[in-house]
C-alpha positions in Angstrom: 96.7 126.8 41.9 97.2 123.3 43.1 100.5 122.3 44.6 102.0 118.8 44.4 103.9 116.9 47.1 105.2 113.5 47.8 104.0 113.7 51.4 101.8 116.0 53.5 102.0 115.7 57.3 99.0 117.1 59.1 100.1 118.2 62.5 103.3 119.9 63.7 103.6 118.2 67.1 106.2 115.7 68.4 105.1 113.2 65.8 104.4 115.4 62.9 107.4 117.7 62.7 110.0 114.8 63.0 108.1 112.9 60.3 108.3 115.9 58.0 112.0 116.5 58.8 112.9 112.9 58.1 110.8 112.7 55.0 112.6 115.8 53.6 116.0 114.3 54.6 115.0 111.2 52.6 114.4 113.2 49.5 110.6 113.4 49.7 109.0 116.7 48.7 107.2 117.4 52.0 104.6 119.8 53.4 103.9 120.1 57.2 100.5 121.7 58.2 100.0 123.0 61.7 96.7 124.7 62.8 97.7 126.2 66.1 101.3 126.1 67.3 104.5 124.4 66.2 105.6 121.7 68.6 102.0 120.7 69.4 100.5 120.0 72.8 103.8 118.5 74.1 106.0 121.5 73.7 103.4 124.2 74.3 100.9 123.0 76.9 102.0 119.5 77.9 105.4 117.7 78.4 107.7 120.7 78.5 105.8 123.3 80.5 104.5 120.7 83.0 108.0 119.5 83.7 109.2 123.0 84.1 106.6 123.7 86.8 107.2 120.2 88.4 110.9 121.0 88.6 110.2 124.3 90.2 107.8 122.7 92.7 110.4 120.1 93.7 113.2 122.7 94.2 110.8 124.9 96.2 110.0 121.9 98.5 113.6 120.9 98.8 114.5 124.4 100.1 112.2 123.8 103.1 113.5 120.4 103.9 117.3 120.8 104.0 117.7 121.2 107.7 118.9 117.6 108.1 122.0 118.7 106.0 122.5 121.7 108.2 121.1 124.0 105.6 118.4 126.5 106.5 116.4 129.2 104.8 115.8 131.5 107.8 112.8 133.4 106.4 111.4 130.4 104.4 111.2 130.1 100.6 108.8 132.2 98.7 107.2 131.7 95.3 106.5 134.4 92.6 104.1 132.7 90.2 104.4 135.5 87.7 108.1 135.0 87.4 107.7 131.2 87.4 105.2 131.4 84.5 107.6 133.8 82.6 110.5 131.4 83.0 108.3 128.5 81.9 107.2 130.5 78.8 110.9 131.2 78.0 111.7 127.5 78.0 108.7 126.8 75.8 109.6 129.6 73.4 113.2 128.3 72.9 111.9 124.9 71.9 108.9 125.8 69.8 110.7 128.5 67.8 113.3 125.9 66.9 110.7 123.6 65.2 110.0 126.0 62.3 113.8 126.6 61.9 114.5 122.8 61.8 111.7 122.3 59.1 113.2 125.1 57.0 116.8 123.9 57.4 115.8 120.4 56.2 113.9 121.9 53.3 110.4 120.8 54.4 107.7 123.3 53.5 105.4 124.5 56.3 102.1 126.2 56.5 99.7 127.3 59.3 96.1 126.4 58.7 93.3 123.9 59.2 93.7 120.8 56.9 90.9 118.8 55.5 91.2 115.5 53.5 88.2 115.2 51.2 89.7 112.1 49.5 93.0 110.1 49.5 95.7 112.2 47.8 94.0 115.5 48.3 94.4 118.0 51.1 92.6 121.3 51.4 94.1 123.9 53.8 92.3 126.9 55.1 94.8 129.5 56.4 94.0 132.0 59.3 93.3 134.8 56.8 90.7 132.7 55.1 92.7 131.7 52.0 92.4 128.2 50.6 95.3 126.1 49.5 94.8 122.9 47.6 97.4 120.2 47.6 97.8 116.9 45.7 100.0 114.4 47.4 101.0 110.7 47.1 101.0 110.2 50.9 99.2 111.7 53.8 100.4 111.4 57.4 97.8 112.2 60.1 99.5 113.4 63.2 96.7 115.5 64.8 97.3 114.5 68.4 94.7 114.5 71.2 92.9 116.7 73.6 91.7 116.4 77.3 88.4 114.6 77.9 85.6 116.7 79.4 83.1 114.9 81.7 79.5 115.8 82.4 79.0 118.5 85.1 82.6 119.8 84.7 82.8 122.1 81.8 86.2 123.5 80.9 84.4 126.8 80.1 83.9 127.4 83.8 86.6 129.4 85.5 86.9 127.0 88.4 87.2 123.9 86.2 90.6 123.3 84.6 92.0 120.9 82.1 95.8 120.4 82.1 96.3 123.4 79.8 94.5 125.8 82.2 96.4 124.3 85.2 99.7 125.0 83.5 98.8 128.7 83.1 97.8 129.4 86.7 98.9 132.9 87.9 98.5 132.0 91.6 98.5 128.9 93.8 94.9 127.9 94.7 94.3 127.2 98.4 92.3 124.1 97.6 92.4 121.8 94.6 90.3 118.8 93.8 91.8 116.5 91.1 89.4 114.2 89.3 91.4 111.3 88.0 94.3 109.6 89.7 96.4 109.0 86.6 99.8 110.4 85.8 98.7 113.8 84.7 96.5 114.4 87.8 99.2 113.2 90.2 102.0 115.1 88.5 100.2 118.5 88.5 98.5 117.8 91.9 101.8 117.0 93.5 103.5 120.1 92.0 100.8 122.4 93.4 100.9 120.6 96.8 104.6 121.3 97.1 104.0 125.1 96.7 101.2 125.3 99.3 98.0 124.0 97.8 95.7 121.5 99.7 95.0 118.7 97.2 92.4 116.0 97.1 92.5 113.3 94.4 89.4 111.5 93.3 89.9 108.1 91.5 87.2 105.8 90.3 89.4 102.6 90.5 90.8 100.9 93.5 94.3 102.4 93.1 95.9 105.5 91.7 97.9 105.1 88.6 95.8 102.2 87.2 97.9 99.8 85.2 101.1 100.2 87.1 102.8 97.6 89.2 101.1 97.5 92.7 104.6 97.6 94.3 105.1 101.0 92.6 101.7 102.3 93.5 102.3 101.5 97.2 105.4 103.7 97.1 103.5 106.6 95.5 100.5 106.2 97.8 102.8 106.4 100.9 104.4 109.6 99.6 101.0 111.1 98.7 99.8 110.5 102.3 103.1 111.8 103.7 102.7 115.0 101.7 99.2 115.5 103.0 97.4 114.7 99.7 94.0 113.1 100.4 93.1 110.3 98.0 89.6 109.0 97.6 89.5 105.6 95.8 86.5 103.9 94.2 84.9 107.4 94.1 83.0 109.3 91.4 82.7 113.0 91.0 79.0 113.8 90.6 79.2 117.6 90.0 80.0 120.9 91.8 78.3 124.0 92.8 79.3 127.5 93.8 78.9 128.6 97.4 79.9 131.6 99.5 83.4 130.3 100.3 84.1 128.8 96.9 83.2 125.7 95.0 82.0 122.4 96.6 82.6 119.2 94.7 80.2 116.3 95.4 81.8 112.9 95.5 80.1 109.5 95.5 82.0 107.1 97.8 81.2 103.7 99.4 80.4 105.6 102.6 78.0 108.0 100.8 78.2 111.4 99.1 81.0 113.6 100.4 81.4 117.3 99.8 84.9 118.7 99.2 85.7 122.4 99.2 87.7 123.6 96.3 89.0 126.8 94.7 89.9 125.0 91.5 88.9 121.6 90.0 91.3 119.8 87.8 89.9 117.2 85.5 92.4 114.6 84.2 90.5 111.5 83.2 92.3 110.9 80.0 92.7 112.3 76.5 90.6 112.0 73.3 92.2 111.5 69.8 91.6 114.3 67.3 90.3 112.0 64.6 86.8 113.3 63.9 87.8 115.3 60.8 88.9 112.1 59.1 85.8 109.9 59.7 84.4 110.6 56.3 87.3 108.9 54.6 86.2 105.5 55.9 89.3 105.0 58.1 89.0 102.0 60.5 89.0 103.3 64.1 89.2 101.8 67.5 87.7 104.0 70.3 88.4 107.1 68.2 92.0 106.1 67.4 92.9 105.4 63.8 93.9 101.8 63.4 97.4 101.3 62.0 99.7 98.4 61.4 103.4 98.1 62.3 104.3 100.4 59.4 101.7 103.0 60.5 99.6 102.2 57.5 95.8 102.7 57.8 93.2 100.6 55.8 93.4 103.2 53.0 96.5 103.1 50.8 98.6 106.2 51.0 97.2 107.4 54.3 99.2 106.9 57.5 98.6 107.8 61.2 101.0 108.4 64.0 101.1 109.5 67.6 98.1 110.0 69.9 95.6 109.9 67.0 96.7 106.4 66.1 96.3 103.2 68.1 98.8 102.5 70.9 100.0 104.4 73.9 99.6 108.2 74.0 103.2 109.3 74.6 105.3 112.0 72.9 108.4 109.9 72.4 106.2 107.1 70.8 104.9 109.7 68.4 108.4 110.9 67.5 109.6 107.4 66.9 106.5 106.6 64.7 107.2 109.8 62.8 110.6 108.7 61.8 109.4 105.1 61.1 106.6 106.3 58.8 109.1 108.5 56.9 111.3 105.5 56.2 108.3 103.5 55.1 107.1 106.2 52.7 110.6 106.5 51.3 110.5 102.8 50.4 112.7 101.6 53.2 112.0 98.5 55.4 111.0 99.8 58.8 108.6 98.7 61.5 107.3 100.2 64.7 108.1 98.0 67.8 105.8 99.2 70.6 107.4 96.8 73.2 110.3 99.1 73.7 108.3 102.3 74.3 109.3 103.4 77.9 106.7 105.1 80.1 107.7 107.9 82.6 105.6 109.6 85.3 107.0 112.7 86.9 105.5 112.2 90.3 107.4 112.3 93.6 109.2 110.0 93.4 109.4 109.5 89.6 108.3 106.3 87.9 109.7 104.8 84.7 109.1 101.4 83.0 110.5 99.7 79.9 109.2 96.4 78.5 106.9 94.3 80.7 106.0 95.1 84.3 106.0 92.1 86.6 102.2 91.6 86.7 102.1 91.9 82.8 104.9 89.3 82.5 103.1 86.9 84.8 99.8 87.4 82.9 101.6 86.4 79.7 102.6 83.1 81.3 106.3 83.7 81.8 108.2 82.0 84.6 110.2 84.9 86.2 113.3 85.8 88.0 112.9 89.2 89.7 115.7 91.3 91.0 114.9 94.3 93.3 117.3 96.9 94.6 115.9 99.4 97.1 117.2 103.0 96.9 117.7 102.9 100.7 120.7 100.6 100.0 122.2 102.9 97.3 124.9 105.3 98.5 124.2 108.1 96.0 120.5 108.0 96.8 121.3 108.4 100.5 123.5 111.4 99.8 120.6 113.1 97.9 117.9 112.4 100.6 115.9 110.4 98.0 115.6 106.8 99.3 112.0 105.9 98.6 111.4 103.2 96.0 113.5 100.7 94.1 114.7 99.3 90.8 113.1 96.0 89.7 114.5 93.9 86.8 112.1 91.3 85.4 113.9 88.3 83.7 112.6 85.3 81.8 113.7 82.3 83.9 114.0 80.2 80.7 116.8 82.1 79.2 117.7 85.0 81.6 116.5 87.6 79.0 115.4 91.0 80.4 111.7 91.3 79.8 111.3 94.6 81.6 112.6 97.1 84.1 110.5 99.1 86.6 112.0 102.0 88.5 110.3 104.2 91.1 112.7 106.7 92.7 115.1 109.5 92.0 115.8 110.3 88.4 113.9 107.2 87.2 113.1 109.2 83.9 116.8 109.4 83.2 117.8 105.9 84.2 115.2 104.1 82.2 117.0 104.5 78.8 119.5 101.8 79.8 116.6 99.5 80.5 114.9 100.4 77.2 118.1 99.5 75.4 118.3 96.2 77.3 114.8 95.2 76.2 115.4 96.4 72.6 118.5 94.3 72.2 117.1 91.2 74.0 119.9 91.6 76.6 120.4 89.0 79.3 120.4 90.2 82.9 124.2 89.3 83.0 124.8 91.9 80.2 123.6 94.6 82.6 125.3 93.0 85.6 128.7 92.7 84.0 128.6 96.3 82.7 130.7 98.3 85.1 128.6 101.2 86.5 130.5 104.2 88.0 130.4 104.6 91.8 128.7 106.3 93.6 125.8 106.7 91.2 122.1 106.0 91.0 122.8 103.8 87.9 124.5 101.2 90.1 121.0 100.2 91.4 120.1 99.0 87.9 123.2 96.8 87.8 122.6 95.5 91.3 118.9 94.7 90.6 120.0 92.7 87.5 122.5 90.7 89.5 119.9 90.2 92.2 117.6 88.5 89.7 120.4 86.0 89.1 121.2 85.6 92.8 124.6 87.3 92.4 124.0 90.7 94.1 126.7 91.8 96.5 125.0 94.9 98.0 121.7 93.3 98.9 120.9 89.9 100.3 120.0 87.4 97.5 116.9 85.3 97.7 
């Protein structure tokens, strides 16, 4: 028997389930379809479990470096990977189990199964037990996310080769790890494993790790990687690997010739691919596998929308959630638009990186004349008391009108501090708006205020230009 809905959301990840919840709140009869696990990649094998392990690695490392404060751990810290994985799983369970509850509480229907869209307005769902459910709907929201890219010679089917999902499930700390790809996922997981005793080598094809980030930020991260003993090979290409008596050997092409790096595990983090193949037959316009959408998340086919990783734009969970709420408003007939300029980016390396709005090189490339304020953490009292003084806060201002174009932070708790910056960009704040806002002392947040004042030549805790 065919069921009828106002909207069907395909995917129950950080874009899909908020879209379904908001649609139901707005009075739309809604069905959310998830094929594998509620919460998607982010909650199950991405954002949440990775940050749990990264936090554990950071705390483990801190225990071994507190002697400057007069604190010592006489026998040294030890790590039980079994207990760590169990704790990580408990965090994941608490969040994922809540997704289904939230959908139900908001009166959004839900079903587990594989969804197929044979034509606009029709969705066919195959459940795990082989049953078929046919649905007629006015609107379809595609929120099917993405998956890790596999490269030739490094099959994820091999035990030694890992994608991020396999790396997050390790039951032991490998002695040697080669990370292929120096982007944020590779550096986050590689740094975590280094902190708990793994020897890490990063292989990056471009001339810097974290391609696309402000070179000032990359220099801070590169220094820390070197300090921590992580080897980085730039302008290098992984050719393949082979098994030998003492483990795997990865062959790397460099400017100096082919190098061989020993490894117990190989982590491939060269990007993610949108899960859009199932929708090609519809005639959706695509760009490098991403479904093309406008500012209302509409595709070229009326009644079909796309959000999150599968759609054009940056591949970030919070961008997906925002798009899910925007698309719900659009379907409900409200005036709503997606504004990608305010999507902050966060990297949980050591130290953390966070950006909102334009980075300095981007602003220059767009032709802006800039005022730039920069406050180093070494001059911040709270950072000194936490032993985290690497990095800075940078505020980028349009010299024509003192509007905040962007903020870049590299340093302690950058991920938490960036929300103030995102608000400043969203509201077209002037640097003086941040500078005149009284920030409590002693806090890390003071650095944002001081950097904004520095851009105007009014800083009092750092010499003005």
